C-alpha positions as a Python dict, from the first residue, in 0.01 Angstrom:
ca = {
    (1, 'X'): (0, 0, 0),
    (2, 'X'): (-118, -327, 152),
    (3, 'X'): (72, -514, -123),
    (4, 'X'): (392, -332, -27),
    (5, 'X'): (353, -435, 337),
    (6, 'X'): (275, -791, 236),
    (7, 'X'): (580, -812, 11),
    (8, 'X'): (802, -662, 283),
    (9, 'X'): (669, -907, 542),
    (10, 'X'): (715, -1198, 304),
    (11, 'X'): (1070, -1084, 232),
    (12, 'X'): (1149, -1067, 604),
    (13, 'X'): (1013, -1419, 660),
    (14, 'X'): (1215, -1551, 365),
    (15, 'X'): (1532, -1385, 498),
    (16, 'X'): (1473, -1531, 845),
    (17, 'X'): (1418, -1881, 704),
    (18, 'X'): (1731, -1855, 489),
    (19, 'X'): (1941, -1744, 789),
    (20, 'X'): (1806, -2028, 1002),
    (21, 'X'): (1879, -2285, 728),
    (22, 'X'): (2234, -2155, 687),
    (23, 'X'): (2289, -2176, 1063),
    (24, 'X'): (2168, -2537, 1059),
    (25, 'X'): (2399, -2639, 775),
    (26, 'X'): (2703, -2424, 855),
    (27, 'X'): (3013, -2640, 854),
    (28, 'X'): (3162, -2670, 1198),
    (29, 'X'): (3537, -2669, 1225),
    (30, 'X'): (3802, -2682, 1493),
    (31, 'X'): (3839, -2351, 1675),
    (32, 'X'): (3489, -2231, 1595),
    (33, 'X'): (3184, -2204, 1812),
    (34, 'X'): (2861, -2395, 1756),
    (35, 'X'): (2543, -2196, 1719),
    (36, 'X'): (2257, -2212, 1967),
    (37, 'X'): (2051, -2394, 1702),
    (38, 'X'): (2320, -2663, 1665),
    (39, 'X'): (2347, -2703, 2043),
    (40, 'X'): (1971, -2723, 2091),
    (41, 'X'): (1951, -3062, 1917),
    (42, 'X'): (2256, -3193, 2107),
    (43, 'X'): (2139, -3083, 2449),
    (44, 'X'): (1865, -3347, 2445),
    (45, 'X'): (2133, -3604, 2521),
    (46, 'X'): (2400, -3601, 2788),
    (47, 'X'): (2752, -3509, 2677),
    (48, 'X'): (3030, -3766, 2696),
    (49, 'X'): (3230, -3693, 3010),
    (50, 'X'): (3572, -3847, 3066),
    (51, 'X'): (3813, -3694, 3316),
    (52, 'X'): (3759, -3319, 3313),
    (53, 'X'): (3644, -3317, 2949),
    (54, 'X'): (3275, -3302, 2865),
    (55, 'X'): (3181, -3292, 2495),
    (56, 'X'): (2908, -3377, 2249),
    (57, 'X'): (3043, -3577, 1954),
    (58, 'X'): (2942, -3482, 1600),
    (59, 'X'): (2995, -3820, 1428),
    (60, 'X'): (2815, -3720, 1108),
    (61, 'X'): (3011, -3395, 1066),
    (62, 'X'): (3335, -3391, 870),
    (63, 'X'): (3625, -3356, 1117),
    (64, 'X'): (3755, -3024, 983),
    (65, 'X'): (4056, -2849, 1132),
    (66, 'X'): (4087, -2468, 1148),
    (67, 'X'): (4197, -2455, 785),
    (68, 'X'): (3902, -2662, 664),
    (69, 'X'): (4105, -2978, 602),
    (70, 'X'): (3952, -3313, 694),
    (71, 'X'): (4149, -3485, 969),
    (72, 'X'): (4141, -3863, 925),
    (73, 'X'): (4073, -4088, 1222),
    (74, 'X'): (3927, -3796, 1420),
    (75, 'X'): (3586, -3682, 1544),
    (76, 'X'): (3452, -3330, 1565),
    (77, 'X'): (3326, -3252, 1917),
    (78, 'X'): (3160, -2957, 2089),
    (79, 'X'): (3263, -2867, 2444),
    (80, 'X'): (2949, -2862, 2657),
    (81, 'X'): (3053, -2569, 2874),
    (82, 'X'): (3109, -2304, 2608),
    (83, 'X'): (3015, -2453, 2266),
    (84, 'X'): (3374, -2446, 2134),
    (85, 'X'): (3442, -2693, 1855),
    (86, 'X'): (3742, -2923, 1878),
    (87, 'X'): (3890, -3239, 1733),
    (88, 'X'): (3924, -3565, 1919),
    (89, 'X'): (4168, -3822, 1785),
    (90, 'X'): (3954, -4091, 1951),
    (91, 'X'): (4217, -4149, 2220),
    (92, 'X'): (4170, -4229, 2586),
    (93, 'X'): (4461, -4143, 2816),
    (94, 'X'): (4492, -4364, 3123),
    (95, 'X'): (4721, -4257, 3405),
    (96, 'X'): (4805, -4566, 3606),
    (97, 'X'): (5146, -4707, 3708),
    (98, 'X'): (5095, -5057, 3563),
    (99, 'X'): (5078, -4970, 3193),
    (100, 'X'): (5114, -5337, 3093),
    (101, 'X'): (4800, -5428, 3288),
    (102, 'X'): (4607, -5139, 3131),
    (103, 'X'): (4721, -5247, 2785),
    (104, 'X'): (4619, -5607, 2853),
    (105, 'X'): (4276, -5496, 2980),
    (106, 'X'): (4223, -5291, 2663),
    (107, 'X'): (4323, -5578, 2436),
    (108, 'X'): (4049, -5654, 2187),
    (109, 'X'): (3876, -5322, 2257),
    (110, 'X'): (4140, -5065, 2166),
    (111, 'X'): (4268, -5049, 1811),
    (112, 'X'): (4612, -4928, 1924),
    (113, 'X'): (4787, -4916, 2262),
    (114, 'X'): (5082, -4688, 2337),
    (115, 'X'): (5242, -4738, 2677),
    (116, 'X'): (5479, -4495, 2845),
    (117, 'X'): (5582, -4696, 3156),
    (118, 'X'): (5834, -4439, 3281),
    (119, 'X'): (5544, -4189, 3316),
    (120, 'X'): (5267, -4435, 3406),
    (121, 'X'): (5064, -4329, 3104),
    (122, 'X'): (4885, -4545, 2848),
    (123, 'X'): (4717, -4401, 2539),
    (124, 'X'): (4439, -4618, 2400),
    (125, 'X'): (4311, -4545, 2050),
    (126, 'X'): (3976, -4660, 1911),
    (127, 'X'): (3845, -4631, 1557),
    (128, 'X'): (3532, -4432, 1645),
    (129, 'X'): (3435, -4189, 1917),
    (130, 'X'): (3137, -4405, 2010),
    (131, 'X'): (3381, -4674, 2130),
    (132, 'X'): (3548, -4442, 2384),
    (133, 'X'): (3278, -4450, 2653),
    (134, 'X'): (3257, -4833, 2670),
    (135, 'X'): (3638, -4853, 2675),
    (136, 'X'): (3651, -4595, 2954),
    (137, 'X'): (3390, -4782, 3158),
    (138, 'X'): (3575, -5113, 3117),
    (139, 'X'): (3913, -4972, 3218),
    (140, 'X'): (3767, -4763, 3504),
    (141, 'X'): (3598, -5074, 3647),
    (142, 'X'): (3924, -5272, 3638),
    (143, 'X'): (4144, -4987, 3764),
    (144, 'X'): (3936, -4766, 3996),
    (145, 'X'): (4245, -4574, 4109),
    (146, 'X'): (4332, -4472, 3752),
    (147, 'X'): (4291, -4117, 3625),
    (148, 'X'): (4156, -4053, 3275),
    (149, 'X'): (4172, -3785, 3011),
    (150, 'X'): (4002, -3734, 2676),
    (151, 'X'): (4238, -3520, 2468),
    (152, 'X'): (4064, -3263, 2249),
    (153, 'X'): (4241, -2999, 2042),
    (154, 'X'): (4058, -2668, 2001),
    (155, 'X'): (4328, -2504, 1790),
    (156, 'X'): (4558, -2636, 1521),
    (157, 'X'): (4920, -2662, 1628),
    (158, 'X'): (5140, -2456, 1403),
    (159, 'X'): (5518, -2446, 1366),
    (160, 'X'): (5685, -2120, 1460),
}
């Protein structure tokens, strides 16, 4: 009788440990929600906040879209407010009338600059998410009146 209880208790502990390990290693993908265990480790550091977007980057996680396909030149991120998982294309959107000046200020920092002068929008692309915050700080210091956005997609766009 005591052996039966011991075996049952041991089985319950093993099941709990297996579930916890699976939660730790579960592949995150766009459109999903991170577990409390995954968030716990991230919450020790402040999220990256640019414009109205506040996310924790997952630089070591494969940037998987909803279908499980790796998206090149992207970073998986978790929204700090509700744990939703999205994809960042490592772009910084700058809304400022003088797009040429923004592009010149980003020269040498941004990998690619796309200016849309008729709208007063410049999209700056960097190779890694970790380069976004320094780029944002540099541009914000030079153009304090500018508005910024960090585009993140939480669902894959599909053709109708």
